[in-house]
BAFI-3210 file (N, C-alpha, C; in Angstrom, 3 decimals, decimal comma, padded with zeros to 6 digits):
// residues 125
n [1|2|3|4|5|6|7|8|9|10|11|12|13|14|15|16|17|18|19|20|21|22|23|24|25|26|27|28|29|30|31|32|33|34|35|36|37|38|39|40|41|42|43|44|45|46|47|48|49|50|51|52|53|54|55|56|57|58|59|60|61|62|63|64|65|66|67|68|69|70|71|72|73|74|75|76|77|78|79|80|81|82|83|84|85|86|87|88|89|90|91|92|93|94|95|96|97|98|99|100|101|102|103|104|105|106|107|108|109|110|111|112|113|114|115|116|117|118|119|120|121|122|123|124|125]
n.u [057,183|057,969|060,890|062,309|063,418|066,021|066,811|066,661|068,688|070,975|070,912|071,352|073,948|075,302|074,960|076,461|079,026|079,432|079,458|081,786|083,744|083,525|084,630|087,242|088,196|089,570|088,019|088,258|086,937|083,574|080,786|082,166|082,616|083,177|084,044|082,955|081,130|079,736|081,409|080,458|081,732|085,079|087,651|090,114|091,232|093,278|096,049|095,016|093,211|089,853|087,075|083,846|080,518|077,260|074,270|070,888|067,757|064,312|062,601|062,274|061,131|062,083|064,225|067,337|069,540|072,212|071,951|071,540|073,937|074,989|076,656|076,987|076,978|079,252|081,179|080,995|081,778|084,381|085,605|085,308|086,825|089,369|089,839|089,955|092,223|094,242|094,120|094,742|097,236|097,735|098,142|099,728|098,915|097,446|094,123|090,552|087,166|084,333|081,083|078,462|075,606|072,342|069,609|066,219|065,301|063,927|065,168|066,567|068,582|070,019|073,307|075,462|078,691|080,441|083,372|085,832|083,969|083,708|085,763|088,020|086,863|087,994|088,160|085,990|085,792]
n.v [017,768|021,089|022,807|025,833|028,768|029,413|026,995|025,273|026,348|025,857|023,073|022,545|023,580|021,750|019,424|020,169|020,347|017,674|016,514|017,703|016,649|013,960|014,165|014,422|016,799|019,058|020,426|023,608|025,653|026,464|028,567|030,974|033,974|037,381|040,894|041,792|040,021|036,689|033,635|030,767|028,210|027,316|025,740|023,250|022,358|020,314|022,199|024,936|027,395|027,443|029,479|029,129|029,530|028,664|027,983|027,398|026,294|025,733|025,575|026,441|028,849|031,480|031,468|029,812|028,517|029,487|032,002|033,705|034,549|037,353|040,290|042,070|040,260|038,822|040,778|041,197|038,647|038,652|040,671|039,542|037,216|038,300|039,523|037,215|035,937|037,808|037,916|035,295|035,047|034,196|035,367|034,809|032,382|030,339|030,970|030,625|031,230|029,349|028,144|026,371|024,768|023,785|022,028|021,187|017,989|014,834|011,610|012,964|015,843|017,814|018,441|020,922|021,829|024,667|025,538|028,102|030,214|032,970|035,941|037,608|040,612|043,802|045,953|048,690|048,476]
n.w [020,994|020,422|019,629|020,923|019,133|019,962|021,242|019,053|017,475|019,099|019,171|016,481|016,185|017,809|016,288|014,053|015,181|015,936|013,392|012,293|013,985|013,263|010,784|011,403|012,440|014,869|017,600|018,847|020,233|021,197|020,657|021,201|022,740|021,950|022,215|019,874|018,900|018,634|017,931|016,399|016,075|016,571|015,027|014,092|010,980|009,979|009,527|009,198|011,091|011,709|011,462|012,195|011,129|011,957|010,374|010,478|009,302|009,671|007,622|004,118|003,826|004,241|002,592|001,699|004,260|004,024|002,891|004,956|005,920|005,723|004,336|006,445|008,607|007,942|008,290|011,062|011,999|010,999|012,543|015,106|014,782|014,267|016,723|018,331|017,190|017,769|020,616|021,280|020,362|017,703|015,242|013,002|012,073|009,557|008,514|008,051|006,908|007,375|006,520|007,926|007,042|007,968|007,004|007,363|006,788|005,824|006,487|008,477|009,493|006,874|006,258|005,144|004,240|003,714|002,633|003,023|002,782|002,729|002,440|004,708|006,100|006,196|009,062|009,027|006,340]
ca.u [057,592|058,624|062,003|062,351|064,422|067,329|067,087|066,896|070,015|071,981|070,886|071,987|075,380|075,812|075,036|077,597|080,246|079,555|079,823|083,192|084,551|083,530|085,520|088,595|088,586|089,702|087,228|089,019|085,968|082,226|080,088|083,208|082,148|084,153|083,326|082,383|080,115|080,016|081,833|079,801|082,700|086,468|088,166|091,308|091,153|094,734|096,767|094,253|092,214|088,598|086,015|082,644|079,170|076,247|072,961|069,894|066,380|063,312|061,934|062,876|060,225|062,860|065,395|068,305|070,274|073,445|071,645|071,512|075,289|075,056|077,912|077,072|077,368|080,640|081,996|080,981|082,618|085,756|086,092|085,398|087,968|090,585|089,994|090,403|093,591|095,123|094,147|095,353|098,561|097,745|098,008|100,460|098,343|096,471|092,749|089,523|085,782|083,446|079,678|077,786|074,167|071,521|068,245|065,385|064,865|063,654|064,922|067,335|069,032|070,987|074,389|076,326|079,880|080,946|084,708|086,217|082,684|083,929|087,067|088,076|086,476|088,756|087,350|085,699|085,809]
ca.v [019,022|021,996|023,536|027,273|029,148|029,296|025,565|024,717|026,805|025,136|021,687|022,577|023,751|020,481|018,516|020,607|019,963|016,214|016,279|018,079|015,654|012,765|014,463|014,465|018,127|019,264|021,573|024,452|026,339|026,662|029,734|031,861|035,364|038,464|042,171|042,064|039,039|035,298|032,715|029,499|027,110|027,516|024,375|023,071|021,423|020,169|023,372|026,182|027,658|027,687|030,164|028,595|030,032|027,637|028,528|026,346|026,721|024,651|025,528|027,326|029,996|032,719|031,188|028,822|029,004|030,233|033,398|034,486|035,042|038,591|041,040|042,579|039,132|038,527|041,822|040,881|037,465|039,044|041,391|038,583|036,334|039,086|039,633|035,909|035,705|038,679|037,553|033,973|035,149|033,329|036,208|034,255|031,080|030,394|030,897|030,807|031,263|028,344|028,178|025,080|024,966|022,620|022,139|020,116|017,007|013,522|011,243|013,762|017,118|017,818|019,354|021,362|022,549|025,580|025,963|029,412|030,795|034,400|036,474|038,562|041,986|044,757|046,886|049,922|048,191]
ca.w [021,594|019,492|020,209|020,693|018,142|020,618|021,415|017,726|017,082|019,885|018,701|015,154|016,415|018,325|015,135|013,241|015,901|015,803|011,996|012,107|014,696|012,420|009,657|011,908|012,872|016,319|018,036|019,758|021,085|020,670|021,190|021,740|022,755|021,906|022,260|018,561|018,580|018,966|016,885|016,734|016,193|016,178|014,890|013,263|009,870|009,825|010,039|009,327|012,121|010,977|012,177|011,575|011,415|011,722|010,044|010,334|009,032|009,740|006,305|003,109|003,724|004,155|001,773|002,174|005,436|003,706|002,549|006,188|006,218|004,961|004,429|007,808|009,463|007,608|008,939|012,502|012,182|010,741|013,715|016,209|014,484|014,471|018,175|018,817|016,728|018,536|022,028|021,436|019,750|016,528|014,038|011,858|011,708|008,466|008,994|007,022|007,384|006,802|006,942|007,960|006,992|008,281|006,537|007,897|005,798|006,409|007,872|009,428|008,938|005,782|006,612|004,039|004,686|002,695|003,023|002,458|002,379|002,452|002,820|005,824|005,768|007,014|009,834|008,295|004,919]
c.u [058,342|059,716|061,841|063,418|065,836|067,725|067,413|068,298|071,125|072,070|071,590|073,488|075,997|075,923|076,223|078,909|080,478|080,012|081,315|084,127|084,643|084,487|086,977|089,084|088,720|088,951|088,030|088,072|084,617|081,616|081,059|082,731|083,326|083,362|082,597|081,275|080,593|080,449|081,268|080,788|084,077|087,074|089,455|091,012|092,583|095,395|095,882|093,331|090,943|087,591|084,718|081,375|078,211|074,913|072,004|068,524|065,469|062,576|062,663|062,056|060,976|064,162|066,300|069,093|071,494|073,169|071,591|072,893|075,546|076,423|078,071|077,510|078,823|081,580|082,105|081,883|084,091|086,358|086,257|086,600|089,278|090,877|090,525|091,871|094,591|095,245|094,780|096,750|098,739|097,670|098,710|099,919|097,391|095,062|091,791|088,160|084,976|082,027|079,153|076,309|073,469|070,113|067,454|064,898|064,536|064,582|065,699|067,802|070,057|072,050|075,219|077,479|080,394|082,285|085,053|084,983|082,799|085,308|086,918|087,688|087,194|087,799|087,198|085,603|084,484]
c.v [019,865|022,776|025,027|027,561|028,991|027,835|024,894|025,100|026,051|023,671|021,583|022,724|022,451|019,442|018,876|020,202|018,452|015,836|016,570|017,095|014,359|012,933|014,587|015,835|018,158|020,542|022,321|025,138|026,366|027,855|030,700|033,316|036,334|039,765|042,492|041,108|037,646|034,521|031,357|028,387|027,603|026,114|024,392|021,996|021,262|021,417|024,616|026,220|028,068|028,342|029,802|029,237|028,907|028,337|027,381|026,964|025,518|024,500|026,480|028,616|031,312|032,521|030,157|029,387|029,852|031,682|034,292|034,996|036,245|039,242|041,607|041,473|038,764|039,522|041,539|039,684|037,786|039,750|040,445|037,656|037,074|039,254|038,328|035,660|036,552|038,206|036,189|033,907|034,192|034,128|035,644|032,904|031,258|030,212|031,081|030,821|030,218|028,593|026,764|025,349|023,658|022,921|020,951|019,240|015,718|012,519|012,070|015,043|016,927|018,869|019,649|022,147|023,367|026,116|027,272|030,160|032,295|034,800|037,410|039,945|042,916|045,633|048,206|049,730|047,822]
c.w [020,549|020,223|019,964|019,644|018,707|020,782|020,084|017,223|017,804|019,441|017,341|015,280|016,928|017,202|014,244|013,869|015,756|014,400|011,774|012,805|013,887|011,233|010,110|012,349|014,396|016,680|019,087|020,743|020,385|021,384|021,879|021,611|022,765|022,039|020,940|018,155|018,908|017,732|017,274|016,987|015,751|016,169|014,089|012,233|009,389|010,381|010,172|010,549|011,393|011,913|011,469|012,070|011,068|011,481|009,797|010,107|009,100|008,428|005,366|002,942|003,531|003,372|002,420|003,349|005,085|003,313|003,768|006,601|005,314|005,090|005,835|008,779|009,199|008,272|010,437|012,806|011,958|011,953|014,910|016,011|014,703|015,965|018,759|018,444|017,504|019,980|022,275|020,821|018,575|015,220|012,818|011,395|010,535|009,040|007,833|007,694|006,624|007,297|006,874|007,978|007,314|007,811|007,066|006,758|006,518|005,786|008,886|008,786|007,823|006,118|005,375|004,647|003,530|003,188|002,316|001,965|002,047|002,918|004,016|005,331|006,735|007,813|009,079|006,802|004,330]
res [m|t|l|t|r|h|e|y|g|r|e|s|e|a|l|a|v|a|y|l|k|q|c|g|w|r|i|v|a|t|n|h|r|t|p|f|g|e|i|d|i|i|a|r|d|r|k|p|l|v|f|g|e|v|k|a|r|r|s|q|r|y|g|a|p|k|t|a|v|t|v|a|k|q|r|t|l|s|l|a|a|l|h|y|l|k|s|s|r|n|l|n|r|p|a|r|f|d|v|r|t|l|g|k|t|r|p|g|p|q|i|e|l|i|k|n|a|f|d|f|i|q|p|g|g]
***
């Protein structure tokens, strides 16, 4: 059975969450929706609050998964993260943006964690 694109994305996010839990991270939220967009994973890696984007590709036809985190996507994630920080009263907490990529390999998916993948982009910046 072939998964739809949406199902494949959700399965990839679940694999990323399981991976982070194995690494000792505490998952705060998944698929957190804000007026600016969705944050795939919000977690704690010790003290920092981590806003994570998960990108998965079934093939390299359109490039590596990490190339899909464009400047426009970074801006969207920055706005969503700022909204979360304000609404949860965590503006003074250290935070960062990570990207988790999943590539289809045998015998299973290859997960790459890119810490501090990009800096916060100011609104209008």
